[in-house]
N, CA, C, O and the ligand as a Tripos MOL2 file, in Angstrom:
@<TRIPOS>MOLECULE
protein
  245   243    62     0     0
PROTEIN
NO_CHARGES

@<TRIPOS>ATOM
      1 N         -22.8630   42.1770   39.1190 N.3       1 MET1
      2 CA        -23.2220   42.7540   37.8240 C.3       1 MET1
      3 C         -24.5770   42.2030   37.3770 C.2       1 MET1
      4 O         -24.8400   41.0060   37.4910 O.2       1 MET1
      5 N         -25.4100   43.0720   36.8810 N.am      2 ALA2
      6 CA        -26.7140   42.6370   36.3880 C.3       2 ALA2
      7 C         -26.5450   41.8850   35.0760 C.2       2 ALA2
      8 O         -25.8500   42.3260   34.1600 O.2       2 ALA2
      9 N         -27.1930   40.7570   35.0220 N.am      3 LYS3
     10 CA        -27.1260   39.9960   33.7810 C.3       3 LYS3
     11 C         -28.0350   40.6050   32.7270 C.2       3 LYS3
     12 O         -29.1030   41.1350   33.0340 O.2       3 LYS3
     13 N         -27.5960   40.5200   31.4960 N.am      4 ARG4
     14 CA        -28.4510   41.0160   30.4310 C.3       4 ARG4
     15 C         -29.5870   40.0380   30.2050 C.2       4 ARG4
     16 O         -29.4700   38.8470   30.4950 O.2       4 ARG4
     17 N         -30.6670   40.5500   29.6910 N.am      5 ASP5
     18 CA        -31.8060   39.6970   29.4410 C.3       5 ASP5
     19 C         -31.5080   38.6840   28.3590 C.2       5 ASP5
     20 O         -32.0600   37.5840   28.3620 O.2       5 ASP5
     21 N         -30.6580   39.0410   27.4570 N.am      6 GLY6
     22 CA        -30.3360   38.1260   26.3630 C.3       6 GLY6
     23 C         -29.5290   38.8330   25.2970 C.2       6 GLY6
     24 O         -29.0560   39.9550   25.4760 O.2       6 GLY6
     25 N         -29.3930   38.1560   24.2120 N.am      7 CYS7
     26 CA        -28.6460   38.6930   23.0930 C.3       7 CYS7
     27 C         -29.2350   40.0440   22.6590 C.2       7 CYS7
     28 O         -30.4300   40.1280   22.3750 O.2       7 CYS7
     29 N         -28.4230   41.0850   22.6040 N.am      8 PRO8
     30 CA        -28.9270   42.3950   22.1980 C.3       8 PRO8
     31 C         -29.3630   42.4500   20.7340 C.2       8 PRO8
     32 O         -30.0380   43.3860   20.3050 O.2       8 PRO8
     33 N         -28.9700   41.4480   19.9960 N.am      9 ILE9
     34 CA        -29.3410   41.4250   18.5870 C.3       9 ILE9
     35 C         -30.6930   40.7390   18.3940 C.2       9 ILE9
     36 O         -31.5780   41.2840   17.7330 O.2       9 ILE9
     37 N         -30.8500   39.5780   18.9520 N.am     10 CYS10
     38 CA        -32.0780   38.8120   18.6960 C.3      10 CYS10
     39 C         -32.8380   38.4450   19.9700 C.2      10 CYS10
     40 O         -33.9710   37.9670   19.8980 O.2      10 CYS10
     41 N         -32.2230   38.6630   21.1360 N.am     11 GLY11
     42 CA        -32.9290   38.4210   22.3810 C.3      11 GLY11
     43 C         -32.8450   37.0090   22.9220 C.2      11 GLY11
     44 O         -33.4240   36.7000   23.9640 O.2      11 GLY11
     45 N         -32.1270   36.1530   22.2160 N.am     12 LYS12
     46 CA        -31.9700   34.7860   22.7060 C.3      12 LYS12
     47 C         -31.0260   34.7540   23.9060 C.2      12 LYS12
     48 O         -30.2540   35.6890   24.1190 O.2      12 LYS12
     49 N         -31.0910   33.6830   24.6820 N.am     13 PRO13
     50 CA        -30.1640   33.5610   25.8150 C.3      13 PRO13
     51 C         -28.7220   33.6390   25.3600 C.2      13 PRO13
     52 O         -28.3610   33.1190   24.3050 O.2      13 PRO13
     53 N         -27.9050   34.2920   26.1630 N.am     14 THR14
     54 CA        -26.5070   34.4560   25.7850 C.3      14 THR14
     55 C         -25.6900   33.2070   26.1060 C.2      14 THR14
     56 O         -26.0690   32.3730   26.9280 O.2      14 THR14
     57 N         -24.5740   33.1190   25.4320 N.am     15 GLN15
     58 CA        -23.6400   32.0470   25.7180 C.3      15 GLN15
     59 C         -22.3380   32.6700   26.2040 C.2      15 GLN15
     60 O         -21.8990   33.6920   25.6770 O.2      15 GLN15
     61 N         -21.7290   32.0620   27.1940 N.am     16 ASP16
     62 CA        -20.5130   32.6130   27.7490 C.3      16 ASP16
     63 C         -19.4500   32.8360   26.6830 C.2      16 ASP16
     64 O         -18.6970   33.8090   26.7080 O.2      16 ASP16
     65 N         -19.4210   31.9110   25.7630 N.am     17 GLU17
     66 CA        -18.3830   31.9760   24.7380 C.3      17 GLU17
     67 C         -18.5700   33.1920   23.8330 C.2      17 GLU17
     68 O         -17.6130   33.7050   23.2510 O.2      17 GLU17
     69 N         -19.8140   33.6400   23.7260 N.am     18 PHE18
     70 CA        -20.0910   34.7290   22.7840 C.3      18 PHE18
     71 C         -20.7220   35.9320   23.4560 C.2      18 PHE18
     72 O         -21.0980   36.8900   22.7800 O.2      18 PHE18
     73 N         -20.8450   35.9030   24.7580 N.am     19 LYS19
     74 CA        -21.5690   36.9630   25.4550 C.3      19 LYS19
     75 C         -21.0050   38.3340   25.1230 C.2      19 LYS19
     76 O         -19.8020   38.4790   24.9070 O.2      19 LYS19
     77 N         -21.8680   39.3400   25.0820 N.am     20 PRO20
     78 CA        -23.2630   39.2680   25.5080 C.3      20 PRO20
     79 C         -24.2190   38.7560   24.4310 C.2      20 PRO20
     80 O         -25.4250   38.9930   24.4980 O.2      20 PRO20
     81 N         -23.6820   38.0670   23.4600 N.am     21 PHE21
     82 CA        -24.5330   37.5980   22.3640 C.3      21 PHE21
     83 C         -24.8880   36.1320   22.5390 C.2      21 PHE21
     84 O         -24.3520   35.4380   23.4030 O.2      21 PHE21
     85 N         -25.8060   35.6810   21.6960 N.am     22 CYS22
     86 CA        -26.2780   34.3150   21.7960 C.3      22 CYS22
     87 C         -25.3740   33.3730   21.0210 C.2      22 CYS22
     88 O         -25.3900   32.1630   21.2450 O.2      22 CYS22
     89 N         -24.5980   33.9220   20.1230 N.am     23 GLY23
     90 CA        -23.7750   33.0740   19.2990 C.3      23 GLY23
     91 C         -22.8950   33.8920   18.3720 C.2      23 GLY23
     92 O         -22.9440   35.1220   18.3600 O.2      23 GLY23
     93 N         -22.1100   33.1990   17.6160 N.am     24 ARG24
     94 CA        -21.1520   33.8890   16.7600 C.3      24 ARG24
     95 C         -21.8400   34.7600   15.7050 C.2      24 ARG24
     96 O         -21.3510   35.8290   15.3410 O.2      24 ARG24
     97 N         -22.9680   34.2790   15.2330 N.am     25 GLY25
     98 CA        -23.6760   35.0230   14.1870 C.3      25 GLY25
     99 C         -24.0120   36.4340   14.6430 C.2      25 GLY25
    100 O         -23.7370   37.4050   13.9370 O.2      25 GLY25
    101 N         -24.6090   36.5440   15.8260 N.am     26 CYS26
    102 CA        -25.0110   37.8390   16.3290 C.3      26 CYS26
    103 C         -23.8000   38.6540   16.7610 C.2      26 CYS26
    104 O         -23.7910   39.8790   16.6330 O.2      26 CYS26
    105 N         -22.8020   37.9900   17.2620 N.am     27 LYS27
    106 CA        -21.5790   38.6770   17.6500 C.3      27 LYS27
    107 C         -20.9380   39.3270   16.4360 C.2      27 LYS27
    108 O         -20.5390   40.4910   16.4780 O.2      27 LYS27
    109 N         -20.8440   38.5720   15.3650 N.am     28 ASP28
    110 CA        -20.2900   39.1010   14.1360 C.3      28 ASP28
    111 C         -21.1270   40.2420   13.5980 C.2      28 ASP28
    112 O         -20.6000   41.2470   13.1200 O.2      28 ASP28
    113 N         -22.4380   40.0760   13.6800 N.am     29 ARG29
    114 CA        -23.3240   41.1050   13.1540 C.3      29 ARG29
    115 C         -23.1380   42.4150   13.9160 C.2      29 ARG29
    116 O         -23.0360   43.4900   13.3250 O.2      29 ARG29
    117 N         -23.0960   42.2960   15.2380 N.am     30 ASP30
    118 CA        -22.9100   43.4860   16.0400 C.3      30 ASP30
    119 C         -21.5580   44.1150   15.7870 C.2      30 ASP30
    120 O         -21.4250   45.3380   15.7310 O.2      30 ASP30
    121 N         -20.5620   43.2700   15.6360 N.am     31 LEU31
    122 CA        -19.2160   43.7750   15.4060 C.3      31 LEU31
    123 C         -19.1380   44.5170   14.0750 C.2      31 LEU31
    124 O         -18.5090   45.5700   13.9740 O.2      31 LEU31
    125 N         -19.7730   43.9660   13.0780 N.am     32 LEU32
    126 CA        -19.7670   44.6120   11.7710 C.3      32 LEU32
    127 C         -20.4950   45.9470   11.8200 C.2      32 LEU32
    128 O         -20.0600   46.9260   11.2130 O.2      32 LEU32
    129 N         -21.5940   45.9750   12.5390 N.am     33 GLN33
    130 CA        -22.3300   47.2350   12.6760 C.3      33 GLN33
    131 C         -21.4610   48.2520   13.3990 C.2      33 GLN33
    132 O         -21.3850   49.4220   13.0230 O.2      33 GLN33
    133 N         -20.8220   47.7750   14.4310 N.am     34 TRP34
    134 CA        -19.9660   48.6310   15.2460 C.3      34 TRP34
    135 C         -18.8140   49.1940   14.4160 C.2      34 TRP34
    136 O         -18.5180   50.3880   14.4520 O.2      34 TRP34
    137 N         -18.1820   48.3020   13.6760 N.am     35 LEU35
    138 CA        -17.0730   48.7220   12.8370 C.3      35 LEU35
    139 C         -17.5360   49.6440   11.7330 C.2      35 LEU35
    140 O         -16.8080   50.5350   11.2950 O.2      35 LEU35
    141 N         -18.7720   49.4140   11.2860 N.am     36 GLY36
    142 CA        -19.3180   50.2040   10.1920 C.3      36 GLY36
    143 C         -19.4300   51.6800   10.5460 C.2      36 GLY36
    144 O         -19.5550   52.5320    9.6660 O.2      36 GLY36
    145 N         -19.3830   51.9770   11.8560 N.am     37 GLU37
    146 CA        -19.4730   53.3580   12.2760 C.3      37 GLU37
    147 C         -18.2920   54.1720   11.7580 C.2      37 GLU37
    148 O         -18.4460   55.3490   11.4320 O.2      37 GLU37
    149 N         -17.1430   53.5700   11.6810 N.am     38 GLY38
    150 CA        -15.9870   54.3620   11.2690 C.3      38 GLY38
    151 C         -14.9040   53.5820   10.5560 C.2      38 GLY38
    152 O         -13.8350   54.1150   10.2580 O.2      38 GLY38
    153 N         -15.1800   52.3340   10.2870 N.am     39 TYR39
    154 CA        -14.1790   51.5180    9.6290 C.3      39 TYR39
    155 C         -14.7640   50.7850    8.4140 C.2      39 TYR39
    156 O         -15.9720   50.5730    8.3050 O.2      39 TYR39
    157 N         -13.9060   50.4310    7.5610 N.am     40 ARG40
    158 CA        -14.3570   49.5640    6.4690 C.3      40 ARG40
    159 C         -14.6230   48.1830    7.0490 C.2      40 ARG40
    160 O         -14.0020   47.7920    8.0370 O.2      40 ARG40
    161 N         -15.5230   47.4610    6.4530 N.am     41 VAL41
    162 CA        -15.8020   46.1220    6.9320 C.3      41 VAL41
    163 C         -14.6180   45.2140    6.6000 C.2      41 VAL41
    164 O         -14.2910   45.0000    5.4330 O.2      41 VAL41
    165 N         -13.9960   44.6990    7.6240 N.am     42 PRO42
    166 CA        -12.8400   43.8270    7.4210 C.3      42 PRO42
    167 C         -13.2720   42.4370    6.9740 C.2      42 PRO42
    168 O         -14.4290   42.0480    7.1380 O.2      42 PRO42
    169 N         -12.3570   41.7190    6.4240 N.am     43 GLY43
    170 CA        -12.7010   40.3660    5.9830 C.3      43 GLY43
    171 C         -12.8980   39.4550    7.1680 C.2      43 GLY43
    172 O         -13.8170   38.6360    7.1970 O.2      43 GLY43
    173 N         -12.0240   39.6060    8.1480 N.am     44 GLU44
    174 CA        -12.1350   38.7330    9.3040 C.3      44 GLU44
    175 C         -11.4340   39.4120   10.4800 C.2      44 GLU44
    176 O         -10.2080   39.5080   10.5380 O.2      44 GLU44
    177 N         -12.2610   39.8770   11.4110 N.am     45 ARG45
    178 CA        -11.6520   40.6120   12.5140 C.3      45 ARG45
    179 C         -12.1740   40.1140   13.8610 C.2      45 ARG45
    180 O         -12.1080   40.8090   14.8750 O.2      45 ARG45
    181 N         -12.6870   38.9020   13.8350 N.am     46 VAL46
    182 CA        -13.2280   38.3410   15.0710 C.3      46 VAL46
    183 C         -12.1120   37.6820   15.8660 C.2      46 VAL46
    184 O         -11.4950   36.7140   15.4220 O.2      46 VAL46
    185 N         -11.8750   38.2130   17.0180 N.am     47 ASP47
    186 CA        -10.8120   37.6740   17.8510 C.3      47 ASP47
    187 C         -11.4020   37.0520   19.0940 C.2      47 ASP47
    188 O         -11.8300   37.7710   19.9970 O.2      47 ASP47
    189 N         -11.4360   35.7500   19.1620 N.am     48 PRO48
    190 CA        -12.0320   35.0600   20.3110 C.3      48 PRO48
    191 C         -11.2810   35.3100   21.6100 C.2      48 PRO48
    192 O         -11.7900   35.0120   22.6900 O.2      48 PRO48
    193 N         -10.1000   35.8440   21.5150 N.am     49 ASN49
    194 CA         -9.3150   36.1080   22.7140 C.3      49 ASN49
    195 C          -9.4810   37.5200   23.2150 C.2      49 ASN49
    196 O          -8.8990   37.9000   24.2310 O.2      49 ASN49
    197 N         -10.2710   38.2970   22.5060 N.am     50 ALA50
    198 CA        -10.4010   39.6970   22.8550 C.3      50 ALA50
    199 C         -11.7600   39.9900   23.4830 C.2      50 ALA50
    200 O         -12.3620   41.0270   23.2010 O.2      50 ALA50
    201 N         -12.2330   39.1120   24.3050 N.am     51 GLN51
    202 CA        -13.5590   39.2910   24.8820 C.3      51 GLN51
    203 C         -13.4920   39.8280   26.3140 C.2      51 GLN51
    204 O         -14.5310   40.0430   26.9380 O.2      51 GLN51
    205 N         -12.3280   40.0400   26.8220 N.am     52 SER52
    206 CA        -12.2300   40.4590   28.2100 C.3      52 SER52
    207 C         -12.5170   41.9520   28.3750 C.2      52 SER52
    208 O         -12.7290   42.4250   29.4920 O.2      52 SER52
    209 N         -12.5250   42.6940   27.2670 N.am     53 GLY53
    210 CA        -12.7230   44.1310   27.3720 C.3      53 GLY53
    211 C         -14.0250   44.6010   26.7680 C.2      53 GLY53
    212 O         -14.1100   45.7220   26.2660 O.2      53 GLY53
    213 N         -15.0350   43.7630   26.8090 N.am     54 LEU54
    214 CA        -16.2910   44.1200   26.1720 C.3      54 LEU54
    215 C         -16.9290   45.3570   26.7740 C.2      54 LEU54
    216 O         -17.5980   46.1140   26.0700 O.2      54 LEU54
    217 N         -16.7360   45.5710   28.0480 N.am     55 ASP55
    218 CA        -17.4530   46.6380   28.7160 C.3      55 ASP55
    219 C         -16.5760   47.8640   29.0060 C.2      55 ASP55
    220 O         -16.9160   48.6980   29.8470 O.2      55 ASP55
    221 N         -15.4720   47.9570   28.3140 N.am     56 THR56
    222 CA        -14.5670   49.0560   28.5740 C.3      56 THR56
    223 C         -15.0700   50.3540   27.9630 C.2      56 THR56
    224 O         -14.7230   51.4390   28.4290 O.2      56 THR56
    225 N         -15.8910   50.2460   26.9150 N.am     57 GLY57
    226 CA        -16.4350   51.4350   26.2880 C.3      57 GLY57
    227 C         -15.3450   52.3140   25.7080 C.2      57 GLY57
    228 O         -15.4020   53.5380   25.8230 O.2      57 GLY57
    229 N         -14.3660   51.7060   25.0960 N.am     58 ARG58
    230 CA        -13.2280   52.4660   24.5800 C.3      58 ARG58
    231 C         -13.6360   53.3270   23.3950 C.2      58 ARG58
    232 O         -14.5630   52.9970   22.6550 O.2      58 ARG58
    233 N         -12.9320   54.4260   23.2320 N.am     59 ASP59
    234 CA        -13.1780   55.2680   22.0550 C.3      59 ASP59
    235 C         -12.5780   54.5780   20.8450 C.2      59 ASP59
    236 O         -11.7190   53.7030   20.9520 O.2      59 ASP59
    237 N         -13.0660   55.0090   19.6860 N.am     60 ALA60
    238 CA        -12.5890   54.3940   18.4540 C.3      60 ALA60
    239 C         -11.1070   54.6890   18.2440 C.2      60 ALA60
    240 O         -10.4090   53.9780   17.5210 O.2      60 ALA60
    241 N         -10.6670   55.7120   18.8680 N.am     61 ASP61
    242 CA         -9.2680   56.0670   18.7220 C.3      61 ASP61
    243 C          -8.4560   55.3540   19.7910 C.2      61 ASP61
    244 O          -7.2370   55.5160   19.8500 O.2      61 ASP61
    245 ZN        -28.5840   36.6050   18.9620 Zn       62 ZN62
@<TRIPOS>BOND
     1     1     2 1
     2     2     3 1
     3     3     4 2
     4     3     5 am
     5     5     6 1
     6     6     7 1
     7     7     8 2
     8     7     9 am
     9     9    10 1
    10    10    11 1
    11    11    12 2
    12    11    13 am
    13    13    14 1
    14    14    15 1
    15    15    16 2
    16    15    17 am
    17    17    18 1
    18    18    19 1
    19    19    20 2
    20    19    21 am
    21    21    22 1
    22    22    23 1
    23    23    24 2
    24    23    25 am
    25    25    26 1
    26    26    27 1
    27    27    28 2
    28    27    29 am
    29    29    30 1
    30    30    31 1
    31    31    32 2
    32    31    33 am
    33    33    34 1
    34    34    35 1
    35    35    36 2
    36    35    37 am
    37    37    38 1
    38    38    39 1
    39    39    40 2
    40    39    41 am
    41    41    42 1
    42    42    43 1
    43    43    44 2
    44    43    45 am
    45    45    46 1
    46    46    47 1
    47    47    48 2
    48    47    49 am
    49    49    50 1
    50    50    51 1
    51    51    52 2
    52    51    53 am
    53    53    54 1
    54    54    55 1
    55    55    56 2
    56    55    57 am
    57    57    58 1
    58    58    59 1
    59    59    60 2
    60    59    61 am
    61    61    62 1
    62    62    63 1
    63    63    64 2
    64    63    65 am
    65    65    66 1
    66    66    67 1
    67    67    68 2
    68    67    69 am
    69    69    70 1
    70    70    71 1
    71    71    72 2
    72    71    73 am
    73    73    74 1
    74    74    75 1
    75    75    76 2
    76    75    77 am
    77    77    78 1
    78    78    79 1
    79    79    80 2
    80    79    81 am
    81    81    82 1
    82    82    83 1
    83    83    84 2
    84    83    85 am
    85    85    86 1
    86    86    87 1
    87    87    88 2
    88    87    89 am
    89    89    90 1
    90    90    91 1
    91    91    92 2
    92    91    93 am
    93    93    94 1
    94    94    95 1
    95    95    96 2
    96    95    97 am
    97    97    98 1
    98    98    99 1
    99    99   100 2
   100    99   101 am
   101   101   102 1
   102   102   103 1
   103   103   104 2
   104   103   105 am
   105   105   106 1
   106   106   107 1
   107   107   108 2
   108   107   109 am
   109   109   110 1
   110   110   111 1
   111   111   112 2
   112   111   113 am
   113   113   114 1
   114   114   115 1
   115   115   116 2
   116   115   117 am
   117   117   118 1
   118   118   119 1
   119   119   120 2
   120   119   121 am
   121   121   122 1
   122   122   123 1
   123   123   124 2
   124   123   125 am
   125   125   126 1
   126   126   127 1
   127   127   128 2
   128   127   129 am
   129   129   130 1
   130   130   131 1
   131   131   132 2
   132   131   133 am
   133   133   134 1
   134   134   135 1
   135   135   136 2
   136   135   137 am
   137   137   138 1
   138   138   139 1
   139   139   140 2
   140   139   141 am
   141   141   142 1
   142   142   143 1
   143   143   144 2
   144   143   145 am
   145   145   146 1
   146   146   147 1
   147   147   148 2
   148   147   149 am
   149   149   150 1
   150   150   151 1
   151   151   152 2
   152   151   153 am
   153   153   154 1
   154   154   155 1
   155   155   156 2
   156   155   157 am
   157   157   158 1
   158   158   159 1
   159   159   160 2
   160   159   161 am
   161   161   162 1
   162   162   163 1
   163   163   164 2
   164   163   165 am
   165   165   166 1
   166   166   167 1
   167   167   168 2
   168   167   169 am
   169   169   170 1
   170   170   171 1
   171   171   172 2
   172   171   173 am
   173   173   174 1
   174   174   175 1
   175   175   176 2
   176   175   177 am
   177   177   178 1
   178   178   179 1
   179   179   180 2
   180   179   181 am
   181   181   182 1
   182   182   183 1
   183   183   184 2
   184   183   185 am
   185   185   186 1
   186   186   187 1
   187   187   188 2
   188   187   189 am
   189   189   190 1
   190   190   191 1
   191   191   192 2
   192   191   193 am
   193   193   194 1
   194   194   195 1
   195   195   196 2
   196   195   197 am
   197   197   198 1
   198   198   199 1
   199   199   200 2
   200   199   201 am
   201   201   202 1
   202   202   203 1
   203   203   204 2
   204   203   205 am
   205   205   206 1
   206   206   207 1
   207   207   208 2
   208   207   209 am
   209   209   210 1
   210   210   211 1
   211   211   212 2
   212   211   213 am
   213   213   214 1
   214   214   215 1
   215   215   216 2
   216   215   217 am
   217   217   218 1
   218   218   219 1
   219   219   220 2
   220   219   221 am
   221   221   222 1
   222   222   223 1
   223   223   224 2
   224   223   225 am
   225   225   226 1
   226   226   227 1
   227   227   228 2
   228   227   229 am
   229   229   230 1
   230   230   231 1
   231   231   232 2
   232   231   233 am
   233   233   234 1
   234   234   235 1
   235   235   236 2
   236   235   237 am
   237   237   238 1
   238   238   239 1
   239   239   240 2
   240   239   241 am
   241   241   242 1
   242   242   243 1
   243   243   244 2
@<TRIPOS>SUBSTRUCTURE
     1 MET1         2 RESIDUE 1 A MET
     2 ALA2         6 RESIDUE 1 A ALA
     3 LYS3        10 RESIDUE 1 A LYS
     4 ARG4        14 RESIDUE 1 A ARG
     5 ASP5        18 RESIDUE 1 A ASP
     6 GLY6        22 RESIDUE 1 A GLY
     7 CYS7        26 RESIDUE 1 A CYS
     8 PRO8        30 RESIDUE 1 A PRO
     9 ILE9        34 RESIDUE 1 A ILE
    10 CYS10       38 RESIDUE 1 A CYS
    11 GLY11       42 RESIDUE 1 A GLY
    12 LYS12       46 RESIDUE 1 A LYS
    13 PRO13       50 RESIDUE 1 A PRO
    14 THR14       54 RESIDUE 1 A THR
    15 GLN15       58 RESIDUE 1 A GLN
    16 ASP16       62 RESIDUE 1 A ASP
    17 GLU17       66 RESIDUE 1 A GLU
    18 PHE18       70 RESIDUE 1 A PHE
    19 LYS19       74 RESIDUE 1 A LYS
    20 PRO20       78 RESIDUE 1 A PRO
    21 PHE21       82 RESIDUE 1 A PHE
    22 CYS22       86 RESIDUE 1 A CYS
    23 GLY23       90 RESIDUE 1 A GLY
    24 ARG24       94 RESIDUE 1 A ARG
    25 GLY25       98 RESIDUE 1 A GLY
    26 CYS26      102 RESIDUE 1 A CYS
    27 LYS27      106 RESIDUE 1 A LYS
    28 ASP28      110 RESIDUE 1 A ASP
    29 ARG29      114 RESIDUE 1 A ARG
    30 ASP30      118 RESIDUE 1 A ASP
    31 LEU31      122 RESIDUE 1 A LEU
    32 LEU32      126 RESIDUE 1 A LEU
    33 GLN33      130 RESIDUE 1 A GLN
    34 TRP34      134 RESIDUE 1 A TRP
    35 LEU35      138 RESIDUE 1 A LEU
    36 GLY36      142 RESIDUE 1 A GLY
    37 GLU37      146 RESIDUE 1 A GLU
    38 GLY38      150 RESIDUE 1 A GLY
    39 TYR39      154 RESIDUE 1 A TYR
    40 ARG40      158 RESIDUE 1 A ARG
    41 VAL41      162 RESIDUE 1 A VAL
    42 PRO42      166 RESIDUE 1 A PRO
    43 GLY43      170 RESIDUE 1 A GLY
    44 GLU44      174 RESIDUE 1 A GLU
    45 ARG45      178 RESIDUE 1 A ARG
    46 VAL46      182 RESIDUE 1 A VAL
    47 ASP47      186 RESIDUE 1 A ASP
    48 PRO48      190 RESIDUE 1 A PRO
    49 ASN49      194 RESIDUE 1 A ASN
    50 ALA50      198 RESIDUE 1 A ALA
    51 GLN51      202 RESIDUE 1 A GLN
    52 SER52      206 RESIDUE 1 A SER
    53 GLY53      210 RESIDUE 1 A GLY
    54 LEU54      214 RESIDUE 1 A LEU
    55 ASP55      218 RESIDUE 1 A ASP
    56 THR56      222 RESIDUE 1 A THR
    57 GLY57      226 RESIDUE 1 A GLY
    58 ARG58      230 RESIDUE 1 A ARG
    59 ASP59      234 RESIDUE 1 A ASP
    60 ALA60      238 RESIDUE 1 A ALA
    61 ASP61      242 RESIDUE 1 A ASP
    62 ZN62       245 GROUP 0 **** ****
């Protein structure tokens, strides 16, 4: 698999714990933007255990 150049939000090197982002801040930001497409912004929806399906490209439904 080709590695990403860096965090898609700010371009910094990614961290395994937060990939493909550089850290929790950018991960949260991207998640909020993503959710903003069709969901209300939740208070807390970051699940550190749900990172295995980042590239599944699932539909919102
Ligand atoms: Zn970043």
